[in-house]
Backbone bond lengths (Angstrom), bond angles and torsions (degrees), N, CA, C in turn:
res aa  C-N    CA-C-N  psi(-1)  N-CA   C-N-CA  omega(-1)  CA-C   N-CA-C  phi
1 X - - - 1.464 - - 1.511 110.04 -
2 X 1.335 116.23 150.63 1.455 121.23 -179.62 1.505 111.33 -79.07
3 X 1.303 113.34 -178.87 1.463 119.82 -178.53 1.507 111.72 -65.12
4 X 1.377 114.58 -28.66 1.467 117.24 -179.25 1.518 112.08 -69.25
5 X 1.313 117.79 -24.98 1.460 120.21 -175.75 1.507 113.57 -85.36
6 X 1.307 116.81 -6.67 1.464 119.36 -179.53 1.540 111.15 -79.33
7 X 1.317 114.75 137.80 1.480 120.67 176.24 1.520 109.88 -87.63
8 X 1.311 114.18 138.41 1.462 118.64 177.75 1.534 109.42 -81.14
9 X 1.288 115.96 127.72 1.463 121.15 178.53 1.542 109.59 -75.93
10 X 1.345 117.88 133.44 1.484 119.24 179.67 1.518 111.04 -65.91
11 X 1.281 113.71 140.22 1.460 118.51 179.18 1.524 110.92 -74.82
12 X 1.278 116.08 137.08 1.469 120.80 178.03 1.530 110.19 -79.99
13 X 1.358 113.18 132.52 1.461 118.24 179.55 1.506 110.12 -84.20
14 X 1.268 114.89 138.75 1.454 120.52 178.37 1.524 110.32 -90.75
15 X 1.319 116.17 127.43 1.472 121.25 177.25 1.510 108.49 -100.63
16 X 1.307 113.90 119.55 1.462 119.07 -178.09 1.528 108.85 -108.08
17 X 1.301 117.07 121.64 1.451 122.24 178.29 1.518 109.36 -85.74
18 X 1.334 113.12 124.03 1.460 118.54 179.30 1.530 109.31 -79.61
19 X 1.316 115.31 112.21 1.460 119.88 -178.06 1.520 112.42 -61.05
20 X 1.332 116.41 -34.40 1.464 120.19 -179.77 1.524 110.86 -62.36
21 X 1.338 117.01 -42.30 1.473 121.37 178.61 1.512 110.59 -61.19
22 X 1.317 117.05 -42.99 1.466 121.82 -179.12 1.518 111.06 -59.50
23 X 1.322 116.01 -47.09 1.459 119.63 -177.37 1.532 111.71 -70.22
24 X 1.318 116.71 -33.49 1.478 119.22 177.18 1.513 110.32 -65.46
25 X 1.351 116.97 -45.25 1.467 120.97 178.98 1.513 110.99 -62.43
26 X 1.328 115.90 -42.29 1.463 119.28 178.68 1.522 111.06 -63.95
27 X 1.325 116.01 -37.04 1.458 120.58 178.63 1.518 111.95 -62.65
28 X 1.357 115.53 -44.62 1.470 119.53 177.88 1.517 111.19 -62.70
29 X 1.323 117.10 -39.56 1.461 121.20 -179.53 1.515 111.17 -62.76
30 X 1.332 115.34 -49.22 1.470 118.88 -179.50 1.534 112.04 -66.58
31 X 1.337 115.84 -34.18 1.472 119.69 177.15 1.517 110.14 -64.74
32 X 1.349 117.15 -41.53 1.458 120.99 178.60 1.515 111.95 -63.30
33 X 1.340 115.26 -41.82 1.468 119.48 178.90 1.518 110.36 -64.06
34 X 1.332 115.89 -41.33 1.465 120.45 -179.90 1.536 110.87 -63.13
35 X 1.342 115.81 -45.63 1.454 120.01 -179.84 1.522 111.12 -61.63
36 X 1.345 116.18 -40.97 1.469 120.92 179.90 1.534 110.49 -62.63
37 X 1.323 115.78 -46.63 1.475 119.70 -179.31 1.524 110.29 -65.26
38 X 1.329 116.13 -40.10 1.463 119.76 -179.66 1.528 110.91 -65.69
39 X 1.356 116.56 -43.11 1.458 120.67 179.17 1.524 110.94 -63.99
40 X 1.323 116.74 -41.96 1.476 120.47 178.85 1.520 110.83 -62.68
41 X 1.325 116.09 -37.96 1.466 120.17 178.89 1.524 110.86 -66.41
42 X 1.344 116.06 -40.73 1.467 120.34 179.14 1.530 110.62 -64.08
43 X 1.344 115.91 -46.31 1.475 120.25 -177.61 1.515 111.39 -62.21
44 X 1.326 116.78 -38.14 1.461 120.53 -176.81 1.532 113.25 -87.57
45 X 1.319 117.18 -3.07 1.459 121.06 -178.51 1.544 109.22 -64.87
46 X 1.335 118.81 127.19 1.483 122.00 -176.78 1.519 114.13 -55.97
47 X 1.316 117.10 -28.37 1.467 119.72 -177.95 1.502 113.70 -66.87
48 X 1.353 117.45 -16.62 1.479 120.67 -179.96 1.536 112.26 -102.18
49 X 1.323 117.84 9.23 1.455 120.14 174.80 1.526 109.81 -75.84
50 X 1.338 115.80 138.58 1.464 120.27 -177.79 1.522 109.73 -67.39
51 X 1.325 115.47 121.12 1.467 121.12 -179.90 1.520 111.70 -117.17
52 X 1.297 116.87 -31.61 1.466 120.25 -177.25 1.527 109.40 -115.96
53 X 1.344 115.51 124.88 1.470 121.10 -179.70 1.524 108.24 -127.52
54 X 1.323 116.82 125.38 1.462 121.45 176.51 1.519 109.60 -116.50
55 X 1.338 116.24 124.73 1.465 121.81 178.49 1.525 108.44 -118.86
56 X 1.324 116.52 136.46 1.476 119.47 -173.34 1.533 112.87 -73.49
57 X 1.345 117.75 -21.27 1.472 119.83 177.52 1.510 110.02 -134.94
58 X 1.320 115.89 150.04 1.473 121.96 177.05 1.523 107.84 -96.38
59 X 1.312 116.33 102.39 1.457 121.80 -177.69 1.526 109.36 -150.58
60 X 1.334 116.41 173.33 1.469 119.79 178.36 1.518 110.61 -63.64
61 X 1.340 117.02 -33.97 1.465 120.97 177.41 1.530 109.87 -65.06
62 X 1.327 115.98 -43.00 1.460 120.08 178.81 1.529 112.41 -62.99
63 X 1.335 115.82 -39.82 1.462 119.78 179.00 1.522 110.75 -67.68
64 X 1.336 117.10 -34.24 1.448 120.12 177.89 1.538 110.60 -65.23
65 X 1.329 116.43 -42.48 1.465 119.22 179.07 1.509 110.36 -63.24
66 X 1.314 117.87 -38.31 1.466 119.98 177.57 1.529 111.43 -57.65
67 X 1.330 116.08 -41.65 1.470 119.57 179.82 1.523 111.05 -64.43
68 X 1.336 116.02 -34.20 1.460 120.50 -179.25 1.541 111.92 -63.38
69 X 1.324 116.53 -36.32 1.467 119.84 -170.24 1.515 115.35 -107.87
70 X 1.346 117.05 -20.08 1.456 120.37 -174.32 1.529 111.73 -58.48
71 X 1.342 116.18 124.90 1.458 121.25 176.05 1.510 116.11 78.84
72 X 1.328 118.28 -5.10 1.470 120.89 -179.84 1.536 109.56 -82.07
73 X 1.311 114.44 158.77 1.466 118.52 170.06 1.527 107.82 -66.99
74 X 1.310 116.56 137.90 1.457 120.58 -178.20 1.534 110.84 -60.87
75 X 1.339 116.62 -24.07 1.458 120.40 179.38 1.531 112.20 -75.69
76 X 1.331 116.38 -19.85 1.465 120.65 -179.04 1.523 113.10 -95.26
77 X 1.315 117.58 0.41 1.472 121.74 178.64 1.525 108.12 -75.46
78 X 1.339 115.82 111.23 1.470 122.05 -177.48 1.529 108.52 -95.68
79 X 1.324 116.60 104.20 1.457 121.13 -175.19 1.523 113.58 -62.85
80 X 1.317 117.58 -42.35 1.463 120.40 -178.63 1.533 110.96 -67.41
81 X 1.317 116.16 -40.25 1.474 120.33 179.30 1.525 110.98 -63.09
82 X 1.328 116.46 -41.91 1.466 120.96 178.44 1.523 110.24 -64.00
83 X 1.323 116.27 -47.69 1.476 120.71 -178.98 1.517 111.51 -58.09
84 X 1.334 116.67 -48.66 1.469 121.26 -177.19 1.525 111.43 -63.99
85 X 1.339 117.02 -40.19 1.468 120.94 -178.55 1.520 111.79 -67.37
86 X 1.331 116.89 -42.04 1.466 121.05 -178.45 1.530 110.87 -68.01
87 X 1.326 117.16 -45.08 1.467 120.04 -179.35 1.532 110.84 -64.79
88 X 1.327 117.00 -34.83 1.462 120.95 179.61 1.525 111.38 -66.48
89 X 1.318 116.94 -39.65 1.462 121.33 -175.70 1.524 113.30 -90.90
90 X 1.331 117.39 -15.53 1.471 120.43 -177.82 1.521 109.19 -130.38
91 X 1.328 117.29 92.41 1.475 121.24 -178.28 1.524 113.46 -62.45
92 X 1.323 116.78 -19.27 1.466 119.46 179.28 1.526 111.90 -75.97
93 X 1.323 116.88 -9.68 1.474 121.60 -179.17 1.529 109.78 -94.86
94 X 1.329 114.88 127.85 1.471 120.23 179.67 1.520 111.44 -91.68
95 X 1.335 116.50 -38.97 1.471 119.28 -179.58 1.517 110.13 -157.25
96 X 1.329 115.33 157.65 1.459 122.24 179.83 1.536 108.43 -134.62
97 X 1.318 115.80 127.98 1.462 120.78 176.61 1.530 109.19 -115.42
98 X 1.321 116.18 125.24 1.466 122.22 178.66 1.532 108.12 -112.80
99 X 1.314 116.01 118.06 1.470 121.62 -177.23 1.524 108.98 -113.85
100 X 1.316 115.83 124.72 1.460 121.46 179.45 1.527 110.17 -90.45
101 X 1.332 115.79 131.67 1.450 121.45 174.11 1.516 108.05 -123.38
102 X 1.321 114.74 101.77 1.462 120.35 -174.59 1.534 110.91 -68.21
103 X 1.353 116.79 144.09 1.460 125.30 13.60 1.522 116.16 -95.32
104 X 1.368 119.31 -16.10 1.472 117.13 -168.67 1.524 113.98 -147.81
105 X 1.331 118.46 25.34 1.469 120.60 -178.75 1.517 111.38 -120.29
106 X 1.335 115.41 146.53 1.472 122.49 178.81 1.526 108.33 -129.99
107 X 1.328 116.68 129.59 1.462 122.21 173.13 1.519 108.21 -107.70
108 X 1.330 116.35 130.65 1.457 121.26 -177.32 1.521 109.35 -122.90
109 X 1.321 115.87 125.81 1.462 121.39 177.58 1.518 108.33 -117.10
110 X 1.332 115.47 117.19 1.460 121.67 -179.85 1.526 108.73 -107.22
111 X 1.323 116.11 125.88 1.463 121.15 177.91 1.520 107.87 -105.62
112 X 1.319 116.62 117.21 1.466 121.03 -177.94 1.529 110.86 -94.90
113 X 1.301 114.96 151.48 1.462 121.11 173.91 1.534 109.37 -74.29
114 X 1.320 116.54 139.92 1.454 121.06 -177.38 1.524 109.64 -103.79
115 X 1.334 118.64 120.63 1.468 120.63 179.39 1.534 111.59 -65.55
116 X 1.335 115.96 138.48 1.474 119.97 179.31 1.525 110.74 -127.80
117 X 1.329 117.90 -11.84 1.468 120.93 -173.96 1.518 108.83 -153.36
118 X 1.331 116.79 147.13 1.460 120.57 175.24 1.525 110.06 -132.60
119 X 1.336 114.92 155.48 1.460 120.10 174.53 1.521 107.93 -145.46
120 X 1.315 116.13 163.87 1.463 121.01 -173.63 1.513 112.34 -117.67
121 X 1.324 115.50 130.34 1.460 122.57 167.25 1.526 104.70 -119.04
122 X 1.324 117.22 -120.44 1.472 118.33 168.91 1.516 110.04 -74.38
123 X 1.319 115.16 -26.82 1.459 122.43 175.34 1.518 109.01 -124.32
124 X 1.311 115.60 173.93 1.456 120.16 170.38 1.526 108.59 -91.90
125 X 1.325 115.08 138.24 1.471 120.80 179.16 1.507 109.47 -125.27
126 X 1.337 115.85 139.35 1.478 120.58 -179.66 1.528 109.17 -109.44
127 X 1.335 115.53 138.95 1.463 122.33 178.91 1.515 109.09 -115.49
128 X 1.344 115.38 149.20 1.466 119.36 171.89 1.527 108.36 -92.13
129 X 1.317 118.02 -176.63 1.469 121.38 -174.43 1.532 112.90 -67.94
130 X 1.343 116.96 -14.37 1.457 120.04 176.57 1.535 112.39 -93.74
131 X 1.338 116.14 -2.52 1.458 119.82 179.33 1.512 114.34 89.16
132 X 1.338 117.58 13.87 1.462 121.90 -179.41 1.530 110.01 -87.43
133 X 1.322 117.05 133.17 1.460 121.78 177.31 1.528 108.21 -72.82
134 X 1.324 116.26 114.40 1.465 119.40 -173.76 1.517 113.85 -104.00
135 X 1.336 117.00 -22.58 1.465 119.04 177.29 1.517 110.06 -162.52
136 X 1.343 114.69 164.00 1.455 121.21 179.03 1.527 109.53 -134.16
137 X 1.331 114.61 160.03 1.455 119.36 -174.57 1.528 108.34 -154.66
138 X 1.321 116.36 130.83 1.471 120.41 179.57 1.519 112.16 -70.57
139 X 1.297 117.09 -15.81 1.451 121.93 178.67 1.502 110.97 132.63
140 X 1.303 117.84 156.80 1.468 127.96 -0.69 1.540 112.20 -78.04
141 X 1.330 116.00 -176.74 1.469 120.19 -179.76 1.526 109.75 -66.65
142 X 1.320 115.83 154.60 1.468 120.63 177.27 1.522 109.85 -71.53
143 X 1.301 115.88 137.38 1.457 121.22 176.98 1.528 110.29 -77.08
144 X 1.329 116.18 142.60 1.453 120.96 176.19 1.516 114.68 77.20
145 X 1.352 116.63 14.91 1.466 120.78 -179.88 1.532 108.20 -125.74
146 X 1.336 118.12 121.07 1.488 120.67 -178.21 1.528 111.40 -55.30
147 X 1.333 114.79 139.81 1.456 120.78 -179.21 1.531 109.72 -103.96
148 X 1.331 116.59 119.97 1.457 121.75 176.74 1.531 107.85 -82.13
149 X 1.315 116.49 118.91 1.478 120.06 -171.98 1.523 113.22 -82.22
150 X 1.334 118.78 -17.73 1.455 120.95 -176.02 1.535 111.48 -71.18
151 X 1.339 114.92 145.76 1.475 121.02 170.37 1.521 106.86 -102.75
152 X 1.304 116.62 110.11 1.466 121.70 -174.24 1.532 112.82 -119.44
153 X 1.334 117.19 -0.46 1.451 121.50 -179.80 1.531 110.72 -119.54
154 X 1.325 115.32 147.32 1.468 119.86 174.81 1.517 111.39 -89.94
155 X 1.320 116.14 -31.13 1.462 121.08 -179.10 1.517 109.70 -124.47
156 X 1.334 114.75 157.91 1.465 119.53 178.57 1.521 109.72 -65.34
157 X 1.320 118.13 138.59 1.470 120.71 177.69 1.521 110.87 -76.67
158 X 1.312 116.61 168.08 1.458 121.12 175.49 1.523 109.48 -107.83
159 X 1.294 116.13 154.11 1.464 121.22 179.63 1.515 109.51 -60.97
160 X 1.311 116.03 132.48 1.461 121.59 -178.41 1.515 113.61 93.37
161 X 1.332 117.75 -8.62 1.471 120.41 179.37 1.527 110.17 -72.55
162 X 1.315 115.86 140.33 1.475 121.46 178.06 1.530 108.50 -96.96
163 X 1.326 116.13 118.41 1.464 121.78 -176.07 1.535 112.70 -103.53
164 X 1.320 117.16 10.84 1.471 120.57 -177.67 1.518 111.79 -67.93
165 X 1.344 117.85 -11.58 1.472 119.59 177.76 1.524 111.90 -71.39
166 X 1.331 117.08 -15.68 1.462 120.79 177.12 1.529 108.92 -86.19
167 X 1.327 116.07 130.98 1.471 120.45 -178.37 1.516 112.05 -59.34
168 X 1.324 116.18 -37.49 1.468 119.50 -179.73 1.530 110.56 -57.43
169 X 1.318 116.25 -46.33 1.460 121.37 179.75 1.517 110.53 -69.28
170 X 1.321 115.76 -43.93 1.464 121.29 -179.13 1.532 111.70 -57.87
171 X 1.343 115.82 -47.41 1.467 119.97 179.99 1.524 111.96 -67.17
172 X 1.337 116.40 -41.62 1.463 120.46 -179.32 1.526 110.94 -62.13
173 X 1.312 117.37 -43.93 1.464 120.99 179.98 1.535 111.00 -67.00
174 X 1.316 116.43 -34.62 1.476 119.58 178.14 1.520 110.64 -64.54
175 X 1.344 117.10 -40.83 1.474 120.45 179.21 1.528 110.83 -65.98
176 X 1.320 116.48 -42.41 1.466 119.64 178.24 1.523 111.69 -63.22
177 X 1.318 116.84 -35.64 1.453 121.32 177.04 1.538 111.24 -62.60
178 X 1.319 116.08 -41.72 1.474 120.95 178.73 1.527 109.88 -65.08
179 X 1.323 116.60 -42.89 1.468 120.79 178.92 1.535 111.11 -60.78
180 X 1.324 115.72 -41.14 1.480 118.70 178.68 1.529 110.80 -65.42
181 X 1.331 116.76 -38.26 1.463 119.32 178.59 1.524 111.64 -63.13
182 X 1.340 115.19 -27.92 1.464 119.87 178.33 1.532 111.77 -91.68
183 X 1.353 114.90 15.49 1.465 121.96 176.44 1.527 114.01 62.27
184 X 1.328 115.97 34.42 1.458 121.22 173.51 1.534 108.59 -97.39
185 X 1.318 119.52 111.42 1.462 121.47 179.15 1.532 110.14 -60.34
186 X 1.321 116.61 139.65 1.453 120.80 -179.08 1.523 112.12 -63.94
187 X 1.323 116.79 -22.61 1.470 120.42 178.91 1.518 112.24 -64.38
188 X 1.339 116.78 -19.57 1.458 120.79 179.19 1.524 112.18 -86.09
189 X 1.326 116.69 -8.85 1.478 121.60 178.56 1.530 107.89 -101.72
190 X 1.320 116.90 111.11 1.464 119.93 -173.73 1.528 113.18 -91.32
191 X 1.320 117.45 -26.42 1.465 119.68 -177.04 1.527 109.70 -151.34
192 X 1.332 114.63 157.93 1.459 120.32 -179.74 1.519 108.64 -149.84
193 X 1.350 116.27 138.10 1.459 120.69 -178.35 1.519 109.79 -136.69
194 X 1.348 115.59 137.26 1.471 120.95 178.56 1.522 107.43 -119.89
195 X 1.343 116.48 101.08 1.452 121.32 179.34 1.528 111.55 -95.58
196 X 1.309 116.21 -9.23 1.458 121.56 -179.69 1.524 108.42 167.53
197 X 1.308 115.86 172.94 1.465 119.85 -177.89 1.527 111.20 -63.21
198 X 1.341 116.18 -30.47 1.460 120.13 -176.49 1.541 112.28 -104.06
199 X 1.324 115.57 9.62 1.461 119.35 -178.33 1.531 109.72 -142.55
200 X 1.316 114.63 80.62 1.465 121.27 177.44 1.520 107.99 -119.07
201 X 1.314 115.62 132.46 1.460 119.34 -177.56 1.518 110.36 -130.72
202 X 1.315 114.94 152.03 1.463 121.78 174.21 1.508 108.23 -144.26
203 X 1.317 115.64 155.40 1.465 121.32 179.87 1.515 107.95 -104.14
204 X 1.331 115.84 113.94 1.458 122.11 -177.87 1.526 109.75 -113.52
205 X 1.321 116.14 115.78 1.478 121.35 -178.43 1.537 111.06 52.15
206 X 1.340 115.64 39.83 1.452 120.96 175.53 1.515 115.50 87.16
207 X 1.336 118.76 -3.01 1.462 121.82 -178.25 1.538 108.93 -112.79
208 X 1.337 115.26 130.10 1.445 120.82 178.47 1.530 110.10 -77.09
209 X 1.339 116.39 130.20 1.457 122.08 -179.51 1.537 107.62 -122.56
210 X 1.340 115.83 127.53 1.464 121.71 -178.41 1.520 109.20 -110.33
211 X 1.343 116.53 130.97 1.482 120.25 -177.22 1.527 110.65 -137.72
212 X 1.319 112.98 170.21 1.474 123.11 174.94 1.528 106.68 -102.61
213 X 1.329 117.58 128.51 1.468 120.08 -175.89 1.524 112.72 -57.12
214 X 1.345 116.56 -41.92 1.449 119.87 -176.38 1.524 113.19 -68.39
215 X 1.332 116.31 -22.18 1.465 121.02 178.78 1.518 111.78 -111.41
216 X 1.316 116.18 19.17 1.472 120.85 -173.45 1.507 112.40 -57.79
217 X 1.333 118.15 -44.19 1.462 120.85 -177.17 1.523 111.28 -60.40
218 X 1.348 117.55 -47.26 1.447 120.73 -179.11 1.528 112.18 -68.44
219 X 1.328 116.07 -41.70 1.468 119.70 -176.55 1.527 111.63 -69.51
220 X 1.318 116.95 -40.59 1.466 119.28 178.72 1.527 111.34 -70.60
221 X 1.333 116.97 -35.85 1.461 120.67 175.95 1.531 110.58 -61.78
222 X 1.337 116.27 -42.29 1.473 120.41 177.68 1.523 110.60 -65.47
223 X 1.326 115.98 -38.17 1.462 120.53 179.44 1.534 111.05 -61.00
224 X 1.340 115.25 -46.91 1.460 119.89 -174.92 1.524 112.68 -75.58
225 X 1.317 116.68 -39.70 1.477 119.67 -172.35 1.529 114.36 -91.62
226 X 1.332 116.65 -22.73 1.470 119.10 -176.10 1.513 112.98 -118.10
227 X 1.334 115.62 -57.33 1.474 120.15 -172.62 1.528 112.19 -68.33
228 X 1.339 117.47 -49.79 1.461 119.68 -176.34 1.535 113.18 -62.67
229 X 1.333 118.83 -44.14 1.469 118.16 176.71 1.539 112.37 -63.13
230 X 1.324 115.53 -37.14 1.472 120.06 -177.21 1.524 111.59 -68.26
231 X 1.343 116.48 -38.40 1.470 119.89 -176.56 1.530 112.18 -109.76
232 X 1.307 116.39 28.26 1.466 120.56 -177.50 1.534 112.49 -57.17
233 X 1.324 117.16 -43.81 1.464 120.87 -178.16 1.516 112.44 -71.96
234 X 1.325 117.22 -30.07 1.474 120.48 -176.42 1.539 112.67 -105.37
235 X 1.330 116.59 14.76 1.469 120.05 -174.99 1.527 112.26 -57.42
236 X 1.292 116.65 -40.03 1.466 120.56 -178.17 1.520 113.13 -68.66
237 X 1.323 118.31 -15.57 1.471 121.40 -179.63 1.521 112.95 -91.84
238 X 1.326 116.67 -7.70 1.472 120.58 -178.52 1.526 109.51 -80.11
239 X 1.325 116.48 130.98 1.472 120.90 179.67 1.522 110.12 -79.88
240 X 1.326 117.02 -50.55 1.464 121.02 175.29 1.514 109.26 -161.30
241 X 1.349 115.64 163.36 1.465 122.24 178.39 1.521 107.65 -126.76
242 X 1.326 115.95 123.26 1.461 120.98 176.06 1.518 107.63 -106.51
243 X 1.341 117.14 106.36 1.456 121.47 -174.55 1.528 113.26 -97.25
244 X 1.291 118.39 9.07 1.464 121.22 -177.71 1.529 112.01 -73.94
């Protein structure tokens, strides 16, 4: 065959390994291994194990947090995990703050929900100002906590449930909030009833007071600043006050 019939053989490409790249990659690998070993040694070092734990309140929630952190490396204390677990198991807890003080101390601040209202089903249930069920009691009723007389549920609530979606609870909590703003301690309010938006009543120092929800701020302000001072001596003789 002639020269035209010959096939040209493809040229082989030469692959050149860059020695600098190899050593750089190896350096990163060994550095990563060193950092991992060093970090593991720090975490397991006895000097970083939690030895001192301070909790602001003595409660079952506080004792649970102690179990979470006692004897662990301070680096392994997961604040979010602790907070979520405590709030899930203790509906009376609103928030948990875990503060690390190196090398081996933990400060724990637990904020509990404060009951402001109670109501009765088969048991007594206490709500905080957000409408969350914080505790239950087979009886008797809690002293110094207003009792909501309305029955607004078909079934017993569960601890931690938020009942503010019910208008009865929403209106009742709003009235208690106004009373607190006017410096009326909730212990002086013995009962509360919500028959409608324009017919809400509460018993203050033994006297029934009826108000309109939409005008609650003005009516309660008038009650505290004008009516109560004026009838202070005869307060016990008043049967009821309709401020609507």
